[in-house]
N, C-alpha and C positions, 0 to 999 in steps of 0.2 A: 800072360802079361809080360812086357819087356822089362828087363832089369833096369835098375836106377842108372841115371847118367853118371859119368865118371866123376864129376865133382862131388856128387852125393856119396858115391862109393868111398872116395878119399875122406870125406867128412866122417863117414861111418867108421873107417879104420882109425882115424884120429880119435874119435870118441871111444873106441875100444882101447886105444893106447892109454887114454885118461883113466878108464876103468881098471885096466891092468895095473897101472902105476899106483892108483889109489889103494888097491888091495895090498900091494907090496910095501908101500909106505906105511900103511896102517899095521901090517904084519911086523915090519922092522921095528916100528916104535913100540909095539906091544911086546915083542921079544925083549927089547931093552928094558922096558918097564916091568916085565914079568906079569903083566895083566893086560886086558883088552883096553886100548886107548884109541882116541881119534883126534889127531892133530888137525889144525885148521885147513892145511893143504888137502886133507882127505875130502873135506866138503867142497872146496873149490874145484878139485878135479872131478868130483861127482857132478857138479853143476854143469861144467863144460861138456863132460861126456854125455850127460843127459840131453842137453840141447842138440848136440850133433847126432846122437843115435835116435833121438825123437824125430828129427827131420828125416833121417834115413828111413825109419820105420813108416813114417807117413807116406813116403814115396813108394813103399811096398804095400800100402793100404792095410797094414797090420795095426788096426785101430786099437785093439786091446793093449798092444805094446806101447803105442803112442800115448794113450791115456795114463798107463803106468809110469812112463817117464815123466809126464807132466805132474802127476801126484807126488812122485818122489822128489822132483825138482823143487816143489814148494817146501817139502820137509827139509831138504838140504839147506835151503835158504834160511829156514827157521832156525836150524842148528847154528848157523853162522851168527845170526842176530842174537841168539841166546848166549853165545860165548861172549859177545860184546857187552850186552846189557847186564848179564849175570843174575837176573831175577825172573821168576816165572810170571806169566801173564794170563795163561789159559788154564781153565779148570777142566775137570773130567767131562762135564756135560758138553761143552763146545767141541772137545776132541772126539767124543762119542758121536756127535752129530756129523762132524767132518768124516769120520770113518764110515758111517752109514751112507753118506752122500757119495763118497768115493766108490764104495762097493756098488751102489746103484748105477753110477756112471760106467763102471766097468762092465756090468751086465748089459747096459744099453749099447756100449761099444761092441761087445761080443755079438749081440743080436743084429746090429747094423752090419757087422762084417759078414755074418752068415748070409744075410739077405742080399748084400750088394757085391761081394767078391766071389766070382764064379767058382774059383778053385778052393774056396774055404770049405772045410769038412767040419760038421757039427762036433764030432768027437774031439778032434784036435783043437778046435776053438775053445771047447770046454776045458781041455787040459791047460790051454793058455790062460783062460779065465781064472781057474783055481790057482795056477802058479802065480799069476800076476796079483791075485788077491792076497796070497801069502806074502809075496815079495813086497807089496805095498803096505800091508798091515804090519810088517816088521818095523817099519818106520813110524807108524802110528803108535805102536808099543814103545819104541825108542823115544818118540816125541813126548809121550806121557811120562816116561821115566825121567826124561831130561827136565820137563816142566816141574816135576816134584822135587828134583834135586837142585834145580836152578843152575844146572850145567849140563853140557852134552854128555850123555851117559848111555852105555850099551848094556842093557840087561841080558841075562842068559837066554831068555825067550827070543830075543832079537836074532841070535845066531841060529836057533832051531828053525825059526820061520824062514830065515835066509836060505838055509840048506834045503828045506823042503821046496820053497818056491824056485830056487836056482835049478834044482834037478828037473822040475817040470818044465820050466822055461827053456832049459837046454834041450830037452827032448823035443819040445815044440819047434824051436828054431832049427834043429837038425832035420826035423820033418820038412820044414820049409825049403831045405837045401840051400840056405843062405849063410855062407861062412862069415860074413860081416856080423850078422846078428848072433850066430851060434858062438863065435869065439869070445863074445862079451861075457858069456856065462861059463866058460871053461875053467878059469882059475878059481872061481868062487868056492866050490866044495872044499878044496884044500885049505883055503884061508879060514873058512867057516868052522871046519872041524878043529883047526889049530886054535882058534879063538875060544871054542867051547872048552878045549883043554886048559887054556890060560885063564878062562873066566869062571872056573868053578866057584860057586858061591856069590857070583856077581862082582862087577868091577866098574870103575868110572874112568872117564877119559880125562886126559890132561889138557 
């Protein structure tokens, strides 16, 4: 399959720049606070990066990645709304149903990709599925913690799921041989390990 057109490659690199910068903004704010925090700009950069990299992944027919970006985009938007309204509106049951639905959609995307993308390998698509499931579930966990606290909140489990999912997705995108996708996952483990160090015992965002 031919590579994405130049405008999509540019969009992908801009999306990566958003993801890189959000990590380091969050890291900087956390270091200053001495705990894991998430300023509003973190969520805005996440949304912009997700839209751009989602479009790029779609052009590569990497449907598991596309769906993962879509799921995370919804959760980023929810965190921004939660910061503004300051009160929880969703209980455990709706969140659990959303989590099950998201996983079912990811499995469907993986099956579709294996059937319809000639170069897709079952083993590597499975790696992407597990990685994307962890990567997306971290924000379901984060969403639930935030709903309970009525503010945007990063529980410790969020960073463990981030680290696990990040490593698998980095391996998958390196396998694809696509630097645009791969570089989006390069800085993650450093920031995730540091947040685990800062977040011992749990912390909340400002």
